[in-house]
C-alpha positions as CSV (number, residue, x, y, z in Angstrom):
1,M,-14.8,86.6,7.6
2,T,-11.2,86.5,6.4
3,P,-9.2,84.3,8.8
4,R,-6.3,86.0,10.6
5,I,-2.9,84.9,9.5
6,N,-0.4,84.4,12.3
7,T,2.6,86.5,11.2
8,L,4.6,85.8,14.4
9,P,6.7,82.9,13.1
10,N,7.7,84.9,10.0
11,R,8.5,87.9,12.1
12,M,10.6,85.8,14.5
13,A,12.4,84.2,11.5
14,R,13.2,87.6,10.0
15,R,14.4,88.9,13.4
16,R,16.6,85.8,13.8
17,Q,18.0,86.3,10.3
18,R,18.8,90.0,11.0
19,T,20.6,89.0,14.2
20,R,22.6,86.3,12.4
21,Q,23.6,88.9,9.7
22,Q,24.7,91.3,12.3
23,L,27.0,88.7,13.7
24,L,28.4,87.7,10.3
25,D,29.0,91.4,9.5
26,A,30.9,91.7,12.7
27,V,33.0,88.6,12.0
28,Q,34.0,90.0,8.6
29,Q,34.9,93.4,10.0
30,L,37.0,92.0,12.8
31,I,38.9,89.7,10.5
32,L,39.6,92.4,8.0
33,E,40.6,95.0,10.6
34,Q,42.3,92.9,13.3
35,G,42.8,89.4,12.0
36,Y,41.4,85.9,12.8
37,E,42.8,85.6,16.3
38,D,41.0,88.7,17.5
39,A,37.7,87.7,16.1
40,T,36.6,85.9,19.2
41,A,33.0,85.2,20.1
42,E,33.1,87.9,22.7
43,A,34.5,90.5,20.3
44,V,32.0,89.6,17.6
45,A,29.0,89.8,20.0
46,E,30.3,93.1,21.4
47,L,30.8,94.7,17.9
48,A,27.3,93.5,16.8
49,D,25.9,95.0,20.0
50,L,24.5,91.6,21.1
51,G,25.0,89.3,24.0
52,R,27.6,86.5,24.0
53,S,24.8,84.0,24.5
54,T,23.2,85.3,21.3
55,F,26.4,84.4,19.4
56,Y,26.1,80.8,20.6
57,N,22.4,80.6,19.7
58,H,23.5,81.0,16.1
59,F,27.0,79.3,16.0
60,D,28.6,76.4,17.8
61,N,31.9,78.2,17.9
62,K,34.1,80.8,16.3
63,Q,35.2,78.6,13.5
64,D,31.7,77.9,12.4
65,A,30.9,81.6,12.3
66,V,34.0,82.3,10.2
67,V,33.1,79.6,7.7
68,A,29.5,80.8,7.6
69,M,30.7,84.3,6.9
70,L,33.1,83.2,4.1
71,T,30.4,80.9,2.6
72,Q,28.0,83.8,2.3
73,H,30.7,86.0,0.9
74,Y,31.9,83.5,-1.7
75,H,28.5,82.5,-2.8
76,D,28.0,85.9,-4.5
77,Y,31.0,85.2,-6.7
78,G,29.5,81.9,-8.0
79,D,26.1,83.5,-8.4
80,I,27.5,86.3,-10.5
81,A,29.7,84.0,-12.7
82,Y,27.1,81.2,-13.3
83,V,25.7,81.0,-16.8
84,P,22.2,79.4,-17.0
85,L,22.0,76.4,-19.4
86,E,19.6,78.2,-21.8
87,E,22.3,81.0,-22.3
88,T,25.2,78.7,-23.3
89,L,25.6,76.4,-26.2
90,D,28.8,74.9,-24.7
91,R,29.0,74.3,-21.0
92,A,32.7,73.7,-21.3
93,E,33.2,77.3,-22.5
94,S,31.0,78.8,-19.8
95,V,32.8,76.7,-17.1
96,A,36.2,78.0,-18.3
97,R,35.0,81.6,-18.1
98,S,33.3,81.3,-14.7
99,T,36.1,79.2,-13.2
100,M,38.8,81.8,-14.1
101,R,36.6,84.7,-13.0
102,V,35.7,83.1,-9.6
103,F,39.3,81.9,-8.9
104,T,40.7,85.4,-9.6
105,A,38.1,87.1,-7.5
106,M,38.7,84.8,-4.5
107,A,42.5,85.1,-4.8
108,R,42.3,88.9,-4.7
109,D,39.7,89.0,-1.9
110,P,41.1,90.5,1.3
111,L,39.2,87.9,3.4
112,T,40.9,85.1,1.6
113,R,44.3,86.7,2.1
114,K,43.6,87.2,5.8
115,L,42.7,83.5,6.1
116,V,45.3,82.0,3.7
117,D,46.8,80.1,6.6
118,K,43.5,78.5,7.4
119,P,43.1,76.0,4.5
120,R,40.4,74.0,6.2
121,F,38.2,77.0,6.6
122,L,38.7,78.0,3.0
123,A,38.0,74.4,1.8
124,R,34.7,74.3,3.8
125,A,33.5,77.7,2.6
126,I,34.4,77.0,-1.0
127,A,32.7,73.6,-1.0
128,E,29.5,75.0,0.7
129,S,29.4,78.2,-1.5
130,Q,30.3,76.7,-4.9
131,G,29.0,73.2,-4.6
132,E,25.6,73.9,-6.1
133,F,27.1,75.7,-9.1
134,M,29.7,72.9,-9.6
135,V,27.2,70.1,-9.5
136,R,24.8,72.0,-11.8
137,D,27.6,72.7,-14.3
138,F,28.9,69.2,-14.2
139,T,25.4,67.7,-14.7
140,E,24.6,70.0,-17.6
141,G,27.9,69.3,-19.2
142,I,27.2,65.6,-19.1
143,M,23.8,66.3,-20.6
144,Q,25.5,68.1,-23.5
145,E,27.9,65.2,-23.8
146,R,30.8,67.6,-23.1
147,F,32.1,66.2,-19.8
148,K,33.2,62.7,-19.2
149,F,34.9,61.4,-16.0
150,A,35.4,58.1,-14.4
151,V,34.3,59.0,-10.8
152,S,31.1,60.3,-9.3
153,I,30.3,64.0,-9.3
154,E,30.6,64.0,-5.5
155,S,34.0,62.4,-5.5
156,L,35.3,64.6,-8.3
157,S,34.0,67.7,-6.4
158,T,35.9,66.7,-3.3
159,I,39.1,66.2,-5.2
160,L,38.7,69.5,-7.0
161,N,37.9,71.4,-3.9
162,W,41.2,70.6,-2.2
163,S,43.1,71.1,-5.4
164,Y,41.4,74.5,-5.7
165,V,42.4,75.5,-2.2
166,G,46.0,74.5,-2.8
167,M,46.3,76.5,-6.0
168,L,44.5,79.4,-4.4
169,I,47.1,79.5,-1.6
170,T,49.9,79.1,-4.1
171,A,48.6,82.0,-6.2
172,I,48.5,84.3,-3.2
173,N,51.8,83.3,-1.6
174,Q,53.6,83.5,-5.0
175,D,51.8,86.6,-6.1
176,S,50.9,84.8,-9.4
177,I,47.1,85.0,-9.5
178,D,46.7,85.4,-13.2
179,E,49.1,82.6,-14.1
180,V,47.7,80.2,-11.5
181,S,44.1,81.0,-12.5
182,V,45.0,79.8,-16.0
183,E,46.6,76.7,-14.7
184,W,43.6,75.9,-12.5
185,T,41.3,76.3,-15.5
186,R,43.4,73.9,-17.5
187,F,43.5,71.4,-14.7
188,L,39.7,71.6,-14.2
189,L,38.9,71.1,-17.9
190,H,41.3,68.2,-18.1
191,N,39.5,66.5,-15.2
192,L,36.2,67.1,-16.9
193,G,37.4,65.0,-19.8
194,I,37.9,67.9,-22.3
195,P,40.4,66.8,-25.0
196,Q,43.8,68.5,-24.7
197,D,43.6,70.1,-28.1
198,E,40.4,72.0,-27.1
199,I,41.6,73.2,-23.7
200,E,43.9,75.9,-24.9
201,G,41.2,77.4,-27.1
202,L,38.7,77.4,-24.2
203,V,41.3,79.1,-22.0
204,S,42.0,81.7,-24.6
205,T,38.3,82.5,-24.9
206,A,38.0,82.8,-21.1
207,L,41.0,85.2,-21.0
208,E,39.2,87.5,-23.4
209,D,36.6,88.4,-20.7
């Protein structure tokens, strides 16, 4: 006799994930339509057609829900732009391309613009959504002997994350997305130890995309 498989835990996990997604979708809709201040726990739960207690079963507070929504949203940018190691002969070139692409996409994103006065939220979401891609890129760049830097990957990632947020805000406030995306790419490549005489060539190649 074939043993019965208890599907209840999986079913409960899927239901919990669906409920969480309903809440995240509601957070996004409220921020886009009404702004951050109006995206309260009560408003999110009501829009998602769920109880207020359900909101707090998934998130500690409104801020955590916003960061979770942004993280999920931003992760797609990194996923689309990432180039697997087997598809690139030069990790520095692929990083230049993906960096410019992701920066531009985030700066033009309506959610980023709605939350431009919340740099801590942006920093958390960017770190959580792009961290895996960044560490993978940096590690593979070291393997290819393309990247050289004096601090640990973790320390460099933290430094770059806050620099990224600052330049993102500057690009939006000054309406200079294309120019700042180039400056950010130069800054990143410099911090990865790419020689100055190579940086402009890598930037030019990235701009061709």
